[in-house]
Backbone of each chain as ProteinMPNN parsed JSONL, in Angstrom:
{"seq_chain_A": "EAGVAQSPRYKIIEKRQSVAFWCNPISGHATLYWYQQILGQGPKLLIQFQNNGVVDDSQLPKDRFSAERLKGVDSTLKIQPAKLEDSAVYLCASSLQPTGLVTGELFFGEGSRLTVL", "coords_chain_A": {"N_chain_A": [[14.03, -9.062, -30.555], [16.282, -7.559, -28.344], [16.664, -4.054, -27.736], [18.919, -1.205, -27.755], [20.156, -0.594, -24.593], [20.019, 1.827, -22.042], [21.152, 3.523, -19.107], [21.318, 5.803, -16.285], [17.897, 6.9, -16.941], [17.316, 9.493, -16.3], [19.123, 12.156, -14.761], [20.09, 14.34, -12.258], [22.399, 16.697, -11.306], [24.757, 18.699, -9.45], [26.861, 21.371, -10.582], [30.295, 20.635, -11.091], [30.124, 18.184, -9.911], [30.289, 14.583, -10.435], [29.284, 12.193, -12.973], [27.994, 9.164, -14.348], [27.198, 7.261, -17.209], [25.601, 4.412, -18.563], [25.69, 1.932, -21.14], [24.298, -0.675, -23.029], [24.768, -2.346, -25.909], [23.046, -3.581, -28.89], [23.063, -7.068, -29.185], [25.875, -8.497, -30.731], [26.519, -6.303, -32.242], [29.228, -4.569, -33.379], [30.052, -1.954, -33.394], [29.907, 0.964, -31.469], [28.437, 3.969, -30.352], [28.593, 7.158, -28.775], [26.532, 9.896, -28.446], [25.949, 13.397, -27.997], [23.143, 15.301, -27.325], [22.006, 18.38, -27.33], [19.313, 20.384, -26.161], [17.031, 21.129, -28.697], [18.821, 20.812, -30.739], [20.682, 18.84, -33.193], [22.026, 15.478, -32.776], [25.406, 15.2, -31.566], [28.399, 13.634, -32.322], [30.304, 12.098, -29.849], [32.099, 9.997, -29.235], [33.308, 7.083, -30.9], [33.352, 3.616, -30.932], [34.983, 0.694, -32.125], [34.526, -2.532, -31.644], [36.466, -2.915, -28.838], [38.102, -0.804, -29.276], [38.97, 2.656, -29.889], [37.592, 4.552, -32.463], [36.999, 7.146, -33.252], [37.365, 10.021, -31.447], [37.387, 12.707, -31.591], [35.734, 14.86, -30.941], [35.313, 14.706, -28.279], [35.374, 16.154, -25.14], [38.145, 15.91, -23.609], [39.238, 16.713, -21.233], [37.345, 16.478, -19.327], [35.512, 14.542, -19.973], [35.222, 11.013, -20.275], [35.381, 7.762, -21.715], [34.739, 4.28, -21.92], [34.983, 0.961, -23.222], [35.013, -1.826, -22.222], [35.915, -5.182, -22.916], [34.563, -5.067, -25.276], [31.78, -4.909, -25.344], [29.445, -3.718, -23.433], [29.338, -0.206, -22.459], [30.65, 2.694, -20.76], [30.133, 6.127, -20.088], [31.664, 8.88, -18.733], [31.486, 11.895, -16.863], [33.414, 14.332, -15.453], [34.799, 17.052, -13.879], [31.328, 18.037, -13.924], [29.854, 20.576, -16.022], [27.666, 23.42, -16.42], [26.954, 23.627, -19.109], [26.955, 21.029, -19.948], [24.503, 19.952, -19.729], [22.198, 17.952, -21.248], [20.909, 15.448, -23.534], [22.228, 12.257, -23.491], [22.97, 10.073, -25.897], [23.195, 6.692, -26.737], [24.277, 4.55, -29.291], [24.262, 1.753, -31.565], [25.734, -0.274, -34.151], [25.909, -2.73, -36.811], [28.091, -2.584, -38.537], [30.831, -0.271, -38.89], [30.317, 3.231, -39.632], [31.232, 4.631, -42.753], [32.403, 2.45, -43.933], [30.21, 0.812, -44.708], [27.225, 2.442, -44.825], [25.298, 1.662, -42.596], [22.369, 1.027, -40.58], [21.944, 2.931, -37.665], [21.164, 2.065, -34.41], [19.45, 3.449, -31.829], [19.485, 4.057, -28.28], [17.131, 5.028, -25.669], [18.189, 7.199, -24.453], [19.952, 9.216, -22.008], [19.015, 11.661, -19.879], [20.594, 14.49, -18.783], [20.76, 16.898, -16.288], [22.403, 19.706, -15.238], [22.902, 21.604, -12.451]], "CA_chain_A": [[15.437, -8.697, -30.31], [16.383, -6.45, -27.417], [17.277, -2.866, -28.294], [20.024, -0.612, -27.006], [19.727, -0.251, -23.24], [20.781, 2.894, -21.401], [20.733, 3.939, -17.771], [19.922, 6.028, -15.917], [17.136, 7.707, -17.902], [17.399, 10.893, -15.88], [20.096, 12.419, -13.703], [20.254, 15.754, -11.928], [23.559, 16.874, -10.447], [25.236, 20.075, -9.371], [28.121, 21.562, -11.319], [31.518, 20.126, -10.476], [29.961, 16.787, -9.506], [30.557, 13.628, -11.506], [28.15, 11.356, -13.36], [28.349, 8.094, -15.284], [26.094, 6.683, -17.964], [25.903, 3.048, -19.005], [25.021, 1.534, -22.372], [24.463, -2.037, -23.503], [24.309, -2.312, -27.298], [22.386, -4.772, -29.418], [23.983, -8.199, -29.237], [26.503, -8.717, -32.025], [26.915, -5.043, -32.879], [30.619, -4.296, -33.037], [30.311, -0.522, -33.314], [29.113, 1.648, -30.443], [28.59, 5.424, -30.431], [27.976, 8.062, -27.802], [26.188, 11.209, -28.987], [25.39, 14.393, -27.091], [22.096, 16.079, -27.985], [21.549, 19.533, -26.562], [17.924, 20.694, -26.48], [16.819, 21.925, -29.904], [19.883, 20.569, -31.723], [20.88, 17.46, -33.612], [23.052, 14.773, -32.01], [26.804, 15.424, -31.905], [29.191, 12.46, -31.959], [31.369, 12.281, -28.863], [33.096, 8.943, -29.377], [32.887, 5.892, -31.629], [34.165, 2.436, -30.66], [34.868, -0.496, -32.942], [34.837, -3.509, -30.599], [36.851, -2.138, -27.659], [39.024, 0.232, -29.689], [38.387, 3.95, -30.243], [37.721, 4.923, -33.871], [36.943, 8.612, -33.349], [36.993, 10.757, -30.223], [37.869, 14.057, -31.855], [34.873, 15.876, -30.35], [35.136, 14.406, -26.851], [36.161, 17.06, -24.281], [38.893, 14.911, -22.848], [39.6, 17.185, -19.903], [36.281, 16.18, -18.366], [34.747, 13.376, -20.421], [35.954, 9.79, -20.586], [34.506, 6.653, -22.079], [35.432, 3.026, -22.124], [34.169, -0.153, -23.683], [35.774, -3.009, -21.859], [35.437, -6.455, -23.458], [33.893, -4.85, -26.544], [30.323, -5.046, -25.288], [28.822, -2.516, -22.905], [30.204, 0.965, -22.388], [30.302, 3.743, -19.824], [30.551, 7.483, -20.384], [31.772, 9.596, -17.472], [31.756, 13.329, -16.898], [33.948, 14.758, -14.162], [33.59, 17.564, -13.225], [30.299, 18.504, -14.852], [29.598, 21.994, -16.17], [26.281, 23.72, -16.77], [26.732, 23.387, -20.54], [26.864, 19.592, -20.208], [23.094, 19.566, -19.682], [21.878, 17.424, -22.573], [20.585, 14.022, -23.574], [23.355, 11.463, -23.982], [22.42, 8.961, -26.662], [24.085, 5.616, -27.128], [23.794, 3.857, -30.487], [25.134, 0.684, -32.023], [25.498, -0.718, -35.529], [26.647, -3.939, -37.153], [29.359, -2.188, -39.127], [31.113, 1.143, -38.665], [30.041, 4.15, -40.735], [32.428, 4.832, -43.557], [32.541, 1.247, -44.75], [28.851, 0.698, -45.231], [26.395, 3.259, -43.939], [24.151, 0.896, -42.14], [21.46, 1.666, -39.641], [22.302, 3.102, -36.263], [20.067, 1.814, -33.484], [19.661, 4.304, -30.667], [18.753, 3.872, -27.048], [16.211, 6.116, -25.349], [18.959, 8.336, -23.991], [20.045, 9.59, -20.589], [18.885, 13.115, -19.792], [21.392, 15.063, -17.692], [20.562, 18.304, -15.925], [23.451, 20.19, -14.337], [22.42, 22.834, -11.791]], "C_chain_A": [[15.486, -7.473, -29.398], [17.098, -5.29, -28.085], [18.463, -2.411, -27.478], [19.493, -0.152, -25.649], [20.631, 0.824, -22.661], [20.254, 3.133, -19.994], [21.755, 4.908, -17.192], [19.193, 6.829, -16.987], [17.259, 9.189, -17.587], [18.417, 11.016, -14.753], [20.19, 13.923, -13.511], [21.423, 15.865, -10.966], [23.892, 18.357, -10.382], [26.561, 20.169, -10.124], [29.291, 21.148, -10.434], [31.355, 18.704, -9.92], [30.259, 15.877, -10.69], [29.317, 12.782, -11.774], [28.654, 10.303, -14.344], [27.098, 7.535, -15.927], [26.544, 5.33, -18.509], [25.095, 2.724, -20.25], [25.339, 0.077, -22.682], [23.923, -2.112, -24.921], [23.557, -3.584, -27.681], [23.438, -5.875, -29.572], [24.545, -8.386, -30.646], [26.935, -7.457, -32.748], [28.312, -4.641, -32.415], [30.88, -2.815, -32.802], [29.351, 0.143, -32.335], [29.466, 3.128, -30.484], [27.966, 6.086, -29.205], [27.778, 9.42, -28.482], [25.681, 12.1, -27.858], [24.351, 15.2, -27.86], [21.609, 17.162, -27.041], [20.157, 19.908, -27.062], [17.823, 21.586, -27.724], [17.869, 21.715, -30.981], [19.914, 19.104, -32.143], [21.963, 16.806, -32.766], [24.462, 15.082, -32.512], [27.616, 14.232, -31.42], [30.28, 12.83, -30.963], [32.478, 11.257, -29.08], [32.473, 7.756, -30.085], [33.882, 4.779, -31.342], [33.929, 1.395, -31.744], [35.408, -1.63, -32.065], [35.277, -2.719, -29.361], [37.887, -1.078, -27.985], [38.313, 1.506, -30.111], [38.658, 4.267, -31.713], [37.807, 6.439, -34.017], [36.53, 9.185, -32.007], [37.387, 12.214, -30.362], [37.015, 15.16, -31.216], [34.575, 15.599, -28.874], [35.989, 15.374, -26.031], [36.956, 16.255, -23.26], [39.34, 15.394, -21.472], [38.551, 16.814, -18.869], [35.477, 14.934, -18.726], [35.691, 12.195, -20.635], [34.945, 8.695, -20.907], [35.35, 5.41, -22.253], [34.449, 1.956, -22.556], [34.992, -1.421, -23.46], [35.113, -4.249, -22.449], [34.609, -6.272, -24.722], [32.396, -5.013, -26.528], [29.725, -3.759, -24.736], [29.855, -1.411, -22.679], [29.724, 1.912, -21.303], [30.878, 5.072, -20.306], [30.539, 8.252, -19.073], [32.072, 11.063, -17.712], [32.22, 13.742, -15.509], [35.006, 15.838, -14.35], [32.596, 18.103, -14.245], [30.198, 20.027, -14.848], [28.136, 22.194, -16.575], [25.985, 23.363, -18.222], [26.708, 21.909, -20.921], [25.425, 19.088, -20.13], [22.644, 19.191, -21.096], [21.331, 16.016, -22.408], [21.788, 13.297, -24.167], [22.791, 10.184, -24.587], [23.515, 7.951, -26.967], [23.463, 4.933, -28.351], [24.758, 2.731, -30.83], [24.779, 0.318, -33.461], [26.339, -1.964, -35.796], [28.031, -3.6, -37.68], [29.594, -0.711, -38.889], [30.735, 1.981, -39.877], [31.343, 4.397, -41.475], [32.701, 3.624, -44.427], [31.227, 1.01, -45.478], [27.973, 1.505, -44.302], [25.141, 2.494, -43.588], [23.346, 1.681, -41.137], [22.088, 1.767, -38.265], [21.052, 2.885, -35.43], [20.369, 2.575, -32.196], [18.907, 3.792, -29.451], [17.858, 5.068, -26.795], [16.926, 7.349, -24.816], [18.949, 8.513, -22.483], [20.036, 11.11, -20.522], [19.604, 13.635, -18.567], [21.044, 16.528, -17.511], [21.622, 18.684, -14.912], [23.013, 21.533, -13.77], [23.57, 23.667, -11.232]], "O_chain_A": [[14.812, -6.474, -29.651], [18.01, -5.484, -28.889], [18.955, -3.138, -26.615], [18.509, 0.584, -25.57], [21.855, 0.748, -22.772], [19.064, 2.967, -19.724], [22.93, 4.855, -17.555], [19.843, 7.391, -17.868], [17.3, 10.029, -18.486], [18.56, 10.127, -13.914], [20.347, 14.681, -14.468], [21.441, 15.204, -9.928], [23.376, 19.162, -11.158], [27.28, 19.182, -10.28], [29.268, 21.295, -9.212], [32.336, 18.087, -9.505], [30.458, 16.346, -11.811], [28.426, 12.666, -10.933], [29.618, 10.529, -15.076], [26.07, 7.357, -15.273], [27.706, 5.137, -18.864], [23.961, 3.178, -20.402], [26.49, -0.351, -22.608], [22.718, -1.955, -25.12], [23.452, -4.528, -26.898], [24.553, -5.631, -30.031], [23.8, -8.427, -31.624], [27.639, -7.527, -33.755], [28.55, -4.406, -31.23], [31.819, -2.454, -32.093], [28.142, -0.088, -32.371], [30.631, 3.5, -30.631], [26.952, 5.631, -28.677], [28.716, 10.01, -29.017], [25.069, 11.631, -26.899], [24.647, 15.727, -28.932], [20.892, 16.892, -26.078], [19.859, 19.766, -28.248], [18.441, 22.648, -27.796], [17.821, 22.365, -32.025], [19.266, 18.25, -31.538], [22.738, 17.5, -32.109], [24.692, 15.211, -33.714], [27.539, 13.857, -30.25], [31.07, 13.746, -31.191], [33.658, 11.608, -29.107], [31.293, 7.451, -29.911], [35.091, 4.958, -31.484], [32.807, 1.233, -32.226], [36.604, -1.681, -31.778], [34.495, -1.904, -28.874], [38.493, -0.507, -27.079], [37.196, 1.461, -30.626], [39.807, 4.254, -32.156], [38.596, 6.949, -34.813], [35.459, 8.864, -31.492], [37.687, 12.881, -29.372], [37.505, 16.263, -30.975], [33.672, 16.206, -28.298], [37.207, 15.414, -26.207], [36.467, 15.964, -22.168], [39.77, 14.595, -20.64], [38.825, 16.832, -17.669], [34.831, 14.342, -17.861], [36.813, 12.359, -21.113], [33.81, 8.709, -20.43], [36.506, 5.467, -22.67], [33.25, 2.037, -22.29], [35.575, -1.99, -24.383], [33.887, -4.349, -22.475], [34.005, -7.233, -25.199], [31.786, -5.233, -27.575], [29.516, -2.806, -25.486], [31.063, -1.644, -22.704], [28.54, 1.936, -20.965], [31.975, 5.123, -20.862], [29.526, 8.277, -18.374], [32.806, 11.428, -18.63], [31.521, 13.534, -14.518], [36.045, 15.552, -14.945], [32.991, 18.572, -15.312], [30.42, 20.681, -13.829], [27.464, 21.261, -17.013], [24.907, 22.861, -18.537], [26.469, 21.57, -22.08], [25.158, 17.925, -20.432], [22.703, 20.006, -22.017], [21.293, 15.466, -21.308], [22.301, 13.682, -25.218], [22.221, 9.339, -23.897], [24.612, 8.307, -27.398], [22.245, 4.766, -28.417], [25.923, 2.753, -30.434], [23.666, 0.57, -33.923], [27.332, -2.225, -35.117], [29.019, -4.24, -37.321], [28.634, 0.036, -38.702], [30.816, 1.513, -41.013], [32.423, 4.373, -40.884], [33.184, 3.766, -45.551], [31.164, 1.012, -46.708], [27.98, 1.268, -43.094], [24.083, 2.659, -44.196], [23.613, 2.855, -40.88], [22.685, 0.814, -37.765], [20.001, 3.458, -35.715], [21.404, 2.37, -31.562], [17.844, 3.18, -29.565], [17.819, 6.007, -27.59], [16.334, 8.425, -24.736], [18.06, 8.027, -21.783], [20.936, 11.768, -21.044], [19.269, 13.269, -17.441], [21.036, 17.3, -18.47], [21.733, 18.065, -13.854], [22.781, 22.485, -14.515], [23.339, 24.727, -10.65]]}, "seq_chain_B": "TQLLEQSPQFLSIQEGENLTVYCNSSSVFSSLQWYRQEPGEGPVLLVTVVTGGEVKKLKRLTFQFGDARKDSSLHITAAQPGDTGLYLCAGVEAAGNKLTFGGGTRVLVKP", "coords_chain_B": {"N_chain_B": [[29.192, 27.024, -37.84], [27.237, 24.503, -39.23], [27.895, 21.254, -40.626], [25.836, 20.022, -41.987], [23.018, 21.654, -42.941], [19.767, 22.167, -41.925], [16.484, 22.98, -43.035], [13.073, 24.107, -42.9], [13.667, 25.203, -39.455], [11.56, 24.761, -37.823], [8.249, 23.591, -38.297], [4.851, 23.981, -38.648], [1.848, 22.524, -39.382], [-1.462, 21.832, -40.751], [-3.35, 18.831, -40.456], [-3.395, 16.76, -43.317], [-2.187, 18.503, -45.061], [0.692, 19.161, -47.196], [4.279, 18.83, -46.823], [7.718, 19.918, -46.97], [11.035, 19.188, -46.156], [14.354, 20.332, -45.906], [17.811, 19.526, -46.48], [20.987, 20.624, -46.499], [24.336, 21.068, -47.786], [27.773, 22.059, -48.278], [29.509, 20.137, -48.756], [30.375, 16.956, -50.233], [28.642, 13.914, -50.006], [28.965, 10.453, -49.276], [26.859, 8.95, -48.561], [23.542, 9.414, -47.309], [21.33, 9.781, -44.609], [17.993, 9.706, -43.257], [16.402, 10.346, -40.221], [13.826, 9.945, -37.748], [12.802, 11.408, -34.751], [11.125, 11.03, -31.746], [9.699, 12.654, -28.862], [11.566, 12.016, -25.92], [12.698, 9.71, -26.863], [15.099, 7.797, -28.812], [16.57, 8.598, -32.042], [15.105, 7.158, -35.016], [15.801, 5.246, -37.833], [14.73, 6.215, -41.067], [15.323, 6.149, -43.833], [17.998, 5.372, -46.155], [20.044, 6.934, -48.517], [22.136, 6.622, -51.335], [22.956, 7.097, -53.938], [23.538, 9.672, -56.293], [20.839, 11.752, -57.238], [18.992, 9.883, -56.562], [15.746, 8.677, -55.704], [13.585, 7.817, -53.149], [10.723, 6.145, -51.908], [8.562, 5.957, -49.14], [5.758, 4.916, -48.21], [3.842, 7.622, -47.524], [5.999, 9.284, -47.568], [8.604, 10.869, -49.322], [11.864, 10.713, -50.38], [14.717, 12.445, -51.517], [17.894, 12.463, -53.025], [20.341, 14.77, -53.841], [21.659, 15.454, -57.147], [24.39, 16.045, -57.128], [25.116, 15.002, -54.76], [25.112, 16.575, -52.467], [22.975, 17.509, -51.14], [19.664, 16.983, -49.787], [16.186, 16.095, -49.686], [13.095, 15.818, -47.929], [9.858, 14.888, -48.42], [6.569, 15.058, -47.338], [3.448, 13.786, -47.946], [0.072, 14.664, -47.54], [0.027, 15.023, -44.624], [-0.101, 13.538, -41.345], [-1.165, 13.526, -37.873], [0.466, 11.65, -36.602], [2.873, 11.932, -37.873], [4.244, 13.833, -36.603], [7.213, 15.079, -35.133], [10.821, 15.151, -34.652], [12.801, 15.637, -37.37], [15.704, 14.382, -38.69], [18.568, 14.787, -40.673], [21.422, 12.941, -41.714], [24.793, 12.434, -42.554], [27.554, 10.777, -44.219], [30.608, 12.009, -45.026], [32.193, 12.08, -48.251], [34.936, 11.765, -48.114], [35.309, 10.89, -45.577], [34.655, 9.145, -42.435], [32.741, 9.388, -40.553], [29.517, 9.684, -39.142], [27.552, 12.439, -39.43], [25.206, 14.589, -37.972], [22.507, 16.758, -38.95], [20.961, 19.846, -37.75], [18.283, 19.384, -37.375], [14.724, 19.337, -38.043], [11.842, 20.409, -36.63], [8.694, 19.067, -36.714], [5.283, 19.717, -36.563], [2.159, 18.389, -36.696], [-1.039, 19.304, -36.8], [-4.232, 18.178, -35.698]], "CA_chain_B": [[28.5, 26.558, -39.05], [27.101, 23.054, -39.217], [28.196, 20.596, -41.879], [24.548, 19.805, -42.618], [22.054, 22.667, -42.531], [18.397, 21.768, -42.2], [15.508, 24.058, -43.035], [13.126, 25.085, -41.815], [13.948, 24.629, -38.135], [10.277, 24.372, -37.24], [7.163, 23.617, -39.26], [3.567, 23.617, -38.07], [0.856, 22.452, -40.456], [-2.693, 21.121, -40.453], [-3.488, 17.48, -41.002], [-3.801, 16.727, -44.716], [-1.314, 19.36, -45.875], [1.991, 18.602, -47.582], [5.42, 19.582, -46.315], [9.042, 19.519, -47.449], [12.157, 19.524, -45.284], [15.567, 20.348, -46.714], [19.089, 19.237, -45.825], [21.951, 21.136, -47.458], [25.73, 21.139, -47.383], [28.734, 22.361, -49.333], [30.336, 18.936, -48.879], [29.818, 15.801, -50.938], [28.424, 12.795, -49.098], [28.873, 9.119, -49.871], [25.515, 8.479, -48.248], [22.8, 10.306, -46.441], [20.219, 9.109, -43.958], [16.982, 10.498, -42.555], [15.884, 9.748, -39.002], [12.776, 10.668, -37.027], [12.948, 11.268, -33.304], [9.98, 11.466, -30.97], [10.127, 13.101, -27.517], [11.934, 10.988, -24.952], [13.203, 8.515, -27.512], [16.214, 7.993, -29.719], [16.205, 8.653, -33.466], [14.846, 5.905, -35.708], [16.115, 5.404, -39.251], [13.659, 6.144, -42.062], [15.835, 5.766, -45.149], [19.38, 5.673, -46.541], [20.234, 7.144, -49.951], [23.57, 6.548, -51.631], [23.249, 7.448, -55.324], [23.096, 11.008, -56.691], [19.593, 11.741, -57.986], [18.122, 8.8, -56.098], [14.468, 8.993, -55.067], [13.004, 6.663, -52.455], [9.405, 6.419, -51.332], [8.166, 5.139, -48.015], [4.347, 5.288, -48.032], [3.592, 9.032, -47.876], [7.254, 10.03, -47.472], [9.461, 10.78, -50.494], [13.206, 11.197, -50.089], [15.508, 12.656, -52.723], [19.305, 12.788, -52.854], [20.706, 15.646, -54.931], [22.537, 14.886, -58.178], [25.786, 16.236, -56.727], [25.226, 14.357, -53.439], [25.388, 17.585, -51.45], [21.753, 17.928, -50.491], [18.583, 16.014, -49.793], [14.906, 16.619, -49.233], [12.069, 14.879, -47.457], [8.528, 15.421, -48.693], [5.479, 14.265, -46.761], [2.155, 14.066, -48.569], [-1.099, 14.47, -46.671], [0.585, 14.759, -43.294], [-0.993, 13.1, -40.281], [-0.587, 13.825, -36.54], [1.512, 10.674, -36.297], [4.126, 12.353, -38.505], [4.87, 14.815, -35.712], [8.491, 14.646, -34.58], [12.035, 15.842, -35.079], [13.381, 14.961, -38.529], [17.145, 14.611, -38.713], [19.36, 14.187, -41.738], [22.758, 12.583, -41.251], [25.561, 11.999, -43.704], [28.971, 10.428, -44.15], [31.32, 12.711, -46.102], [32.852, 11.189, -49.21], [36.323, 11.52, -47.702], [35.348, 10.654, -44.142], [34.07, 7.909, -41.927], [31.929, 9.726, -39.396], [28.141, 10.081, -39.444], [27.295, 13.748, -38.843], [23.797, 14.952, -38.023], [22.073, 18.139, -39.066], [20.343, 20.387, -36.554], [16.931, 18.875, -37.23], [13.517, 20.125, -38.309], [10.746, 19.958, -35.772], [7.426, 19.11, -37.448], [4.062, 19.553, -35.758], [0.971, 18.234, -37.533], [-2.207, 19.507, -35.935], [-5.442, 17.51, -36.222]], "C_chain_B": [[28.455, 25.028, -39.039], [27.423, 22.495, -40.6], [26.918, 20.389, -42.688], [23.553, 20.82, -42.045], [20.654, 22.214, -42.91], [17.486, 22.992, -42.149], [14.133, 23.516, -43.431], [13.467, 24.409, -40.491], [12.672, 24.109, -37.506], [9.177, 24.546, -38.277], [5.885, 23.148, -38.579], [2.506, 23.651, -39.164], [-0.387, 21.731, -39.963], [-2.659, 19.732, -41.095], [-3.989, 17.558, -42.438], [-2.937, 17.58, -45.628], [-0.02, 18.622, -46.213], [3.104, 19.438, -46.981], [6.709, 19.043, -46.91], [10.1, 20.048, -46.49], [13.43, 19.381, -46.1], [16.806, 20.13, -45.856], [20.173, 19.611, -46.831], [23.36, 21.201, -46.897], [26.58, 21.582, -48.575], [29.654, 21.163, -49.587], [29.601, 17.857, -49.659], [29.745, 14.636, -49.966], [28.373, 11.477, -49.859], [27.5, 8.516, -49.61], [24.853, 9.467, -47.313], [21.601, 9.55, -45.872], [19.243, 10.136, -43.388], [16.474, 9.688, -41.373], [14.719, 10.582, -38.49], [12.92, 10.361, -35.542], [11.71, 11.821, -32.622], [10.444, 11.809, -29.559], [10.423, 11.935, -26.592], [12.471, 9.708, -25.557], [14.407, 8.844, -28.385], [15.739, 8.066, -31.154], [16.021, 7.252, -34.046], [15.048, 6.137, -37.202], [14.867, 5.272, -40.118], [14.184, 5.608, -43.386], [17.312, 6.094, -45.269], [19.423, 5.854, -48.055], [21.725, 7.224, -50.238], [23.93, 7.02, -53.034], [22.714, 8.836, -55.655], [21.848, 10.938, -57.551], [18.6, 10.694, -57.519], [16.857, 9.33, -55.432], [13.94, 7.715, -54.426], [11.677, 7.077, -51.847], [9.112, 5.425, -50.228], [6.761, 5.591, -47.643], [4.159, 6.746, -48.445], [4.857, 9.895, -47.838], [8.083, 9.783, -48.732], [10.791, 11.448, -50.178], [13.966, 11.347, -51.398], [16.932, 13.032, -52.341], [19.711, 13.619, -54.056], [21.685, 15.001, -55.907], [24.008, 14.952, -57.772], [26.082, 15.626, -55.365], [25.631, 15.337, -52.347], [24.132, 17.963, -50.664], [20.69, 16.841, -50.619], [17.302, 16.689, -49.334], [13.996, 15.473, -48.824], [10.72, 15.542, -47.67], [7.49, 14.482, -48.103], [4.165, 14.728, -47.397], [1.028, 13.765, -47.582], [-0.683, 14.103, -45.249], [-0.498, 14.396, -42.28], [-0.365, 13.433, -38.929], [0.523, 12.864, -36.14], [2.841, 10.993, -36.941], [4.865, 13.381, -37.658], [6.156, 14.254, -35.133], [9.624, 15.517, -35.058], [12.66, 15.03, -36.209], [14.85, 15.378, -38.658], [17.753, 14.006, -39.966], [20.755, 13.938, -41.182], [23.529, 12.031, -42.43], [26.987, 11.621, -43.368], [29.652, 11.114, -45.327], [32.066, 11.711, -46.982], [34.272, 10.839, -48.778], [36.429, 11.15, -46.229], [34.744, 9.324, -43.744], [33.174, 8.147, -40.727], [30.54, 10.169, -39.844], [27.847, 11.373, -38.688], [25.829, 14.101, -39.031], [23.615, 16.441, -38.279], [21.37, 18.573, -37.792], [18.898, 19.961, -36.34], [15.853, 19.866, -37.619], [12.401, 19.555, -37.456], [9.43, 20.161, -36.513], [6.275, 18.846, -36.495], [2.875, 19.499, -36.717], [-0.245, 18.277, -36.628], [-3.443, 18.852, -36.54], [-6.529, 18.516, -36.575]], "O_chain_B": [[29.471, 24.355, -38.865], [27.248, 23.172, -41.613], [26.907, 20.556, -43.907], [23.283, 20.845, -40.844], [20.384, 21.913, -44.072], [17.68, 23.905, -41.347], [14.042, 22.57, -44.212], [13.545, 23.183, -40.417], [12.691, 23.138, -36.749], [9.169, 25.514, -39.036], [5.837, 22.06, -38.006], [2.292, 24.685, -39.796], [-0.379, 21.103, -38.905], [-2.026, 19.511, -42.128], [-4.9, 18.328, -42.742], [-2.954, 17.397, -46.845], [0.316, 17.605, -45.606], [2.907, 20.612, -46.664], [6.794, 17.879, -47.303], [10.061, 21.205, -46.072], [13.58, 18.442, -46.882], [16.849, 20.492, -44.681], [20.276, 18.996, -47.892], [23.558, 21.367, -45.694], [26.156, 21.489, -49.727], [30.469, 21.175, -50.51], [28.372, 17.847, -49.735], [30.675, 14.4, -49.195], [27.807, 11.398, -50.949], [27.039, 7.661, -50.367], [25.512, 10.245, -46.622], [20.947, 8.779, -46.573], [19.612, 11.27, -43.081], [16.157, 8.506, -41.5], [14.633, 11.779, -38.765], [13.131, 9.217, -35.138], [11.295, 12.949, -32.888], [11.473, 11.307, -29.108], [9.641, 10.991, -26.488], [12.679, 8.724, -24.847], [14.697, 10.008, -28.661], [14.624, 7.643, -31.46], [16.679, 6.297, -33.635], [14.531, 7.102, -37.765], [14.059, 4.36, -39.942], [13.576, 4.727, -43.993], [17.823, 6.976, -44.579], [18.899, 5.021, -48.795], [22.483, 7.823, -49.475], [25.096, 7.314, -53.299], [21.567, 9.15, -55.336], [21.794, 10.152, -58.497], [17.481, 10.628, -58.029], [16.898, 10.31, -54.689], [13.857, 6.669, -55.07], [11.517, 8.189, -51.344], [9.371, 4.228, -50.351], [6.586, 6.527, -46.863], [4.308, 7.065, -49.625], [4.787, 11.105, -48.054], [8.25, 8.641, -49.161], [10.834, 12.605, -49.759], [13.878, 10.492, -52.28], [17.143, 13.835, -51.432], [19.453, 13.217, -55.19], [22.448, 14.109, -55.534], [24.777, 14.028, -58.041], [27.206, 15.734, -54.874], [26.38, 14.999, -51.431], [24.213, 18.653, -49.648], [20.797, 15.922, -51.43], [17.335, 17.729, -48.675], [14.111, 14.343, -49.296], [10.469, 16.633, -47.157], [7.521, 13.273, -48.334], [3.831, 15.912, -47.379], [1.038, 12.747, -46.889], [-0.999, 13.025, -44.746], [-1.632, 14.869, -42.344], [0.851, 13.605, -38.846], [1.432, 13.247, -35.404], [3.852, 10.384, -36.59], [5.995, 13.752, -37.975], [6.2, 13.105, -34.694], [9.419, 16.495, -35.776], [13.008, 13.864, -36.021], [15.178, 16.562, -38.726], [17.489, 12.849, -40.292], [21.208, 14.646, -40.282], [22.994, 11.253, -43.22], [27.555, 12.074, -42.375], [29.325, 10.846, -46.483], [32.505, 10.654, -46.528], [34.753, 9.739, -49.049], [37.533, 11.101, -45.687], [34.377, 8.499, -44.58], [32.878, 7.222, -39.971], [30.399, 10.932, -40.8], [27.887, 11.403, -37.458], [25.275, 13.932, -40.118], [24.439, 17.267, -37.887], [21.198, 17.781, -36.866], [18.345, 20.151, -35.256], [16.044, 21.08, -37.535], [12.062, 18.375, -37.55], [9.088, 21.28, -36.893], [6.287, 17.885, -35.726], [2.62, 20.449, -37.457], [-0.45, 17.393, -35.796], [-3.68, 18.953, -37.744], [-7.606, 18.127, -37.026]]}, "name": "protein", "num_of_chains": 2, "seq": "EAGVAQSPRYKIIEKRQSVAFWCNPISGHATLYWYQQILGQGPKLLIQFQNNGVVDDSQLPKDRFSAERLKGVDSTLKIQPAKLEDSAVYLCASSLQPTGLVTGELFFGEGSRLTVLTQLLEQSPQFLSIQEGENLTVYCNSSSVFSSLQWYRQEPGEGPVLLVTVVTGGEVKKLKRLTFQFGDARKDSSLHITAAQPGDTGLYLCAGVEAAGNKLTFGGGTRVLVKP"}
């Protein structure tokens, strides 16, 4: 079974530029998550989708971050304009059911490492 | 202040030694998970605990969920270099629906 696919693996941009990350979850997984992991810290949830609807985006900096999950399958996360503090690994994860109902396993991709200069 | 506090932040031990990692909170959790993350990869689930006082064993790893469901521990017996990684606890609050991660404990097992 194919895992969660993310691209690009690495991206270096200058501040104020824009960047987009793509995620394809495991087939059949209705719930998709984007986490931000700053070096030396645990992952922080940015946004959670259930199919193509947003369940939680309370920690998404909406002035610069946006995410969409058209057709309830793959998803993109965009940052525009980027700031130095956005340097982090952006992890995409998927699960069969959303957390809160049954705490099932989250399957993570390898992440996209962003460096903002 | 993080919802889930992990300690220690970093642990370096020799192969064959035992270690314990702690995950604490003032909140009650309906469930708690432990993940391990290796460099350049995403976290991988080790275990889920849901009942207060529950103890689960996975080979040399023993996981315990506190009676009050506010804390958890991970104990590794006779650690091996392959146990090296970032150990993350993550929980869903009893009144919530979001999985929140702790800050992680970085474990280094030297041969």
